[in-house]
N, C-alpha and C positions, 0 to 999 in steps of 0.2 A: 527692917527690910521685908517687904511682902513676898509672896510666893513667886509672882511674876519677876520681881527684881532679883530674887535668888536664882531663878532659872537663867536670866540674862547674864548675871554675874558668873555663873558656872560655865556657860557657853564661852564667855570671853576669857576668863582667867584659868579655869580648870581644864577646858577642852580645846583651847586654841582658836576660837572663832571670834576674832576681833577685826573690825573694819576701820580702825582708827589708831592713831598713835597714842599709846597709853602712858608712856614715860618719855618725855623729850630728852632728858639727860641720858637715859640709857641708849636712846637712838643716836645721840651725838657721840657717845663712846663707841658704838658699833661703827659708825661712819669713819671715825678716826682710825680704829683698829683695821678696818677693811682697806683704808687708804694706805696704811703702813704695810699691809700684807699683799697689796695688789690684787684684791679679790673683786670679781664681778659676779653678781648673782644672776643666774638664768631665770627667766619667767617660766611659769608652767606652760604657757603657750609655746615657748621656744623648745621646751623639753618634749612637748607633744609633736612638734615639727622642727627637728634640729637643723633642717636645711636652712632655717632662718637665722641660725647662730653664725656670727662672723668667725670663720675658721682661724683667723689670725689670733683670736683669743686663746684657742687651744694650743696652737703652735706646736712645739716639739715636746710638750709635757709627757712625762712617763706615766702611762695609764695606771701603773701599779704603785706609783709613788705618792707621797703627801704633797701634791702640787695643787694650789688653789684653782688652776686652770682646768683640773679634772671635774670641777662642778659642771662645766659645759658638756661633759660626757655622761651625766646622770640621766640616761635615756636608753631606749631599746635599739637605737640605730648604730651600734658599734659592732665591728668585727672583733675577732680575737686579738688583733694587734692594736685595737683602739681607733681604727680608722672609721670614718663615717660611711655608712652603706645606705643604699636607696630603700631597701626593705629589711626589717629586722630579721636576723638569722633564725632559721627554723628548720624543722624536718617534718615531712609527712610520713607517718608510720604506715606501712603496708599490712595487708591481711596476713602475709606470711609470718609477721611478728605478733600481731594483735588478735588474729582469729576472727575479726569482724570485718564486714564489707565497708563500713563507714571509714573514711579517711580521718585519722587523728593527727591534728597539727600541733606540734610542740614548739613553743618559742623559747629560745635559750636565754636564761638569766645570767649566765656566767660571763657575758660580754660587758657587764657593767664594770666601771673602773674601781680600782683600789681593793675591793673585797671580793670580786668575781661572783657577785650575787646581787639580785635586784633589790634587796632590802636597803641598799644605800639610797634609793629613791624615796623610800618611806622616811628614812632619817632626815633627808633634805626637806621633805614636805612638812615634817613636824617642826623643824627648827627655823626654816627661812621665814615663815609668817610671824613667828615669835620675835625675830630680829627686826623686821621692817616695821612692826607695830610698837617697838620699844619695850616689849615684855621681857626679852632675854638680853642681858648685858654681858657680852663675852669678856669684859674686863673684870667682872665681879662674880658671875655665876659659874658654877660647875654644872655641866649638862649631864643628867643621869639618864642612862639608856637601858631600860629593863627589857629583857629579851630571852629567847631560848637559843640565841646564837648570832644569826646574821644581822639582825637589826642593831644589836649592840656593837658589832664590828662596824657597820655602816655609820653609826653615831660617833664612834671613836674617830673614824676617818674624817667625817665632816667637822667634828670638833677640832681635830688637829690642824686641818688646813685653814681653819678660821682662828688659829692661835688661841684657842680656848680649851680649858681643861674638861675632858670627858671622863665619865665613869661608866663602865660596863657592869651590868648585873645579869648573871645567867647561871643556870643550874650547873653544879659541879660535874654532873654526869654527861655533859655534852662532849662532842668529839675533841680529841686532843689538838687537832689541827686548828680549831677555833681559838684555843688558848695559846697556841704557838704564835698565831697571828697577833693576838692582843699583846703578847709579850714584846713583840717587835714594835708595835705602834704606840703603845702607852708609854709616856715619859716616866711614870712611876707605877708599874703594874702591881706592885705589892699593895698599894692603896687604892688603885683605880680599877682593879678587876675584882669584883665581889662575887664569890661563888656561893650560891644558895643551895639548900638541900635538894637532892633528887635529880631528876632528869627532865625530859621533854614535858612530862605531864604535870610538873610542879610549878604552875604559874602563880598560884596563891602565895607561895613562899616568896616569889619575886615581888609581888605587891607589898607584902609585909616589910620587906627590906626597903622598898621605896618610901613607904609611910614613915619608917624610922628616920630615913635620911631627910625627908621633907621637913622635919622639925627645925633643921638649920636653914634659914632663909636664903643662904647663898647656894643651896642645892636646888636645881630646877629640874623637876621630873618631866621627861618627855615620853609619856607612856603611849606607845604605839597602839595599844588596845583601845584607847579612848581619845586619841588626838584625831579630830575630824579632818585635819590636813592630810593624814594618811589615806583616808577614804577618798578625798577629793582629788588628790594627785593620781591615784590609780584610776579613778573614773575618767579623768581627762587624759593623762599621759599613757597609761597602759591600755585603756579602752580604745583610744584612737590608734595606737600602734597595732593592737591585735586585729582591729578592723581592717587595717591596711594589709596585714599579713593574709587575712582571709581573702580579701579582694585579689591579692596577687595569686594565691593558690587557685581560686576560682577561675581567674583569667587564663591560667596556664594548664588547667586540668582537662580541658575539653569537655567538661560536664557543667550542667547548670546547678551547681552546688548551692545548698542553703546552709547557713550556720545554725545548726540545730541546738548546740549546747556549748557553754563555757564551763570548764571544770577547774575548780581550784580548792585545794586544802584551805581550811578556814584560817588557821594561824591567828594573826592579829585582825583578820577580816579586812585588811587593806587591799590586797590583790583582788579579792573577789568583787570589789566595787567596780572593777572593769566590766563585770557582767551586767551591771545596771546600764552602762552605756551601750553594750552590745545588744541588750534586750530592747532598748529604746530604738536602736537602728535596724536590727534584723529580726526582732522577735525571739531572740535566743533564750533558751532555758538556762537558768543559773544553777549549777550543781556544787553543793558544799561537801567537802571531803574531810574525813577524820579517821582516826585509827580504830580498828575493830576492838582492840584491847582496851580502849577507853571511849566507848560510844556515847559521847555527851549529847550530841544532837539527835542521834538515832534513838537512843533508849534512856536518856537522862542518866547515863551510866558513869562508871569510874574505872580506874585502873592505871596501868603504866605501860609505856611502849617506847619504841626506839625510832619512830619516823621523825627524825630531827628536823625541826623547823616549822611544825604545824600547830603546836600548842593545844591545849584542851582543858577539860574539867570546868569550863565556864564559857559563856557566850560574850564575845567582845562587844563593848558598847557601840562600836562603829560598824557592826554587822547589820546590814539592812535585811533582817530575818524575814520580814513579811514579803520580800521580793524573791525569796529563795524557792526554787521549784523542786529540787531533788536533793536528798542526802544520801551519801554513799560512805560506807566504812570499809577500810582496807587493812588487812593484817600486816603487822610489822614482820612476821615470819616471811611473807612474800617479798617485801621490800628489802629486807636483810639479805635473803638468799639471791635475789635477782641482782642486787648490787655486786655480789661476788661474781655471779655468772657473767655480767656485762663487762667485767674488768679482768677476766682471765682468758688466756689463749684457748684453753679447752672449752670454755663457755662460748666464746665467740666462734670458735671453729665448729661447734655443734650447731649453732644458729645458722652459720653459712652453709655447711655441708648437708645437714639433715633437715633443716627447716627452710632452706633456700632464701634466707633473708639477704637482700642485696648488701654487698660490701659497703656501698655508700651510706646505707643506714647504720650498719654496725659501727662505722667509724664515728658516728655521732653519739654513741652510747656512753662514751667517757664524759659527756656533758650532762649526765643524769645523776644527781645525788639521790638520797633516800626519799625525800619528799617529791622529787621529780618522778621517780618510779611509781610512787603512790598516786600521783595525778594521772599517770598513764593507765594504771590498772583501774582507777575509778572511771576513766573515760571509756574503757572497754565495758565495764559494768553498765555504764549509762547507755551505751549503744544497745546493749542487750535488753535492759529494763524498758527502754522507750521504743524498742523494735525499730531501730534506725537502719537505713539502707545505704547503698553506695552513693546516693546523692545528698546524704546528710552528713555534713562535716562537723567534727567536734574540735575545739581548740583548748589547749591547756598550756601550762608553763613548766619548764625545767628551772626551778628556782635557783639552784646552784649545781655544781658539777661534782664528779667523783673525786676531784682533787682534795676535797674537804674531808674525805672519809677513809684514807688508807688504814688508820688505826682501828676504825670500826670493822673494816673488812678482815683484818687480822683476827679480831675477836670472834667474828662470825665464822670464819674459816676454821678456827680452832674448836669452836663450840659445835658446829653443825657438820663439818666435813673432815674431821680428824686431822686438821692441819694442812690439808691439801685438797684442791678442787680438781676433779678428773672429768673425763668425757662421760662417764657413767653418772657422776653427780649432775652434770649438765642435763642429761636426759631426764633424771628424776625431778630436777627443779622445773624444767619445762613442763613435765607432766602434771606437777602439782600446782604451779602458779600461772602458767600461760595457756596450757592446752584447753583448760576449761575454767576461765575466770568466772566466779559465781556472780549471780545477780540477786542472791537472796538477802545480802546485807545492804539493802538499799530501799528507799521509799520515794515515791513521787508524792510530794507534800500536798495534803489537803489544807484548807484554811485552819482546821483544828490543829493539824501538825505545826503549822507556822505559829499559831498562838501559843501552843505548848512550849515550843523552843524559845519564843520571845519571852514568855513569862519566866523561864528558867534563869534569865539574866538578872531578875530582880534581886536575888539574894546577894550576888556579887556587887552590883553597882549601887543599889539603893541602901541596903542594910550594911554592907561592908565598907564601901568606898564613898558613901555620903552623897551620891548623885541625887539632885532634887527629883522627886517622884514625877512631877509634871514634865520634866525633860525626858526622863526615862520613858514615860508613856507616850510622849509626842512622837517618838521614833516609830510608833506603830503605823503611822500614816505616811504614804508616799509623798504627801505634800511637804513634810518635814525634810525629806532627803532632796527633793527637787529644790527646796528653798536654800539649801546649803550651797548650791552651785553658784549663787551670786557672789560668793567670796572669791572665786577664782579670778575674774577680771579685776576685782578690787585689789587683791594681793598683787597681781601683775602690775597694775598701775603704781602701787606703792614700791614694788621692787624697782621699777624703772626710775622713779623719783629718787629712791635710795642710791641707785648706781650713779645717777647724775650728780648727787651731792658728794659721793665718794670721789668721782672724777674731777669735780670742781676744785678740789684742793690742790 
């Protein structure tokens, strides 16, 4: 096999980019399984515009249960009860909270079904193309979901409703609430929840566990960090939804707002792909966010942190680095302590009485998890770094809510506040983390910065994970990323044909 053939083979088999049926027998098994389970797959176009989904398919499905009809809810247009809404739920944070003139729009990820986090979209995006192309056989394969938390939970949810066995791989140091959820959803958690060494920063150890499991041909690794379906779904589904939110905010603001920046912690680099679409449409700058305690993109650094859900110590293969405009690092001391402040009476009381933050805004803070707060702080930094004004909007995402972190808040409160959080603590936290959010730990990327960050991925993907060098290097060009988008209508057509064959039985 020559180099060109190796690259094509890797794109199809290793990274999920197939535009044909690879295995007719596997596809036939999937069709039978889906017919037995009553499963209909939504297309990516439908998830981007769920008003096109027949509401009778969803029916009375419990949004938090393992119901196959919840696949039709894997989009941004749900409210907390699982009902379809016209505009994705969001909040516009005011200057009284952020300290900057620019409006910061935060879109809520905890409206997604089953796992109350938007990573279930990434899981669907990685698995659905593998099913309709006949690469994944739910009657034979175990779906392996490597993650630092929410993607693994999303994968387990998707696997279960497809009557397929899923395996979650995540660091042992993640929040207890993640493991409690997995205990409830996994049929055999003793075998199907694999805890690797470390915490949020230990992604390499997750890869090592995957490589060991991959020796068994019945294990199918769905690695969100290199599955291009993850990138494409967020480009199409998240990008369009966030554009819709911005248009709504602009039309109701009374100002001629421009969408100056999209801010996203890198994580698997799925969500940040929405920025590619927003840049195409609005000229929006793309801001990549990471932990200051592990400044991988900013300084090629290392370390450990507790901003759960953002990953680090490597550059994901699906990160379009050469389209990134700004890198911001946020300290986990800030996200830890603000998580406590936003979820205590004294903290909220201080924000209301002393900082005059509107009650309507304070009521939304329960929907901000650790990485959500990180995104907000990075948005404030970006507004300062780029000298943005009142007509310059920023948009970001609250990836999950505070409901996933009570155990973490207990640890933080015991460690930092003597076991109890008071009004005085609130004043101190405000002064340290919100009164003067720094702009020092950020850069506006030059071409040299982008190349430095891009090159950093070589060791992980070429030397460690065996990615063909030609494929790794091709990602430097925007033509590569634009070329990927042809798969979306192809997959949608294959999903429609798949559903028709399921229904024909």
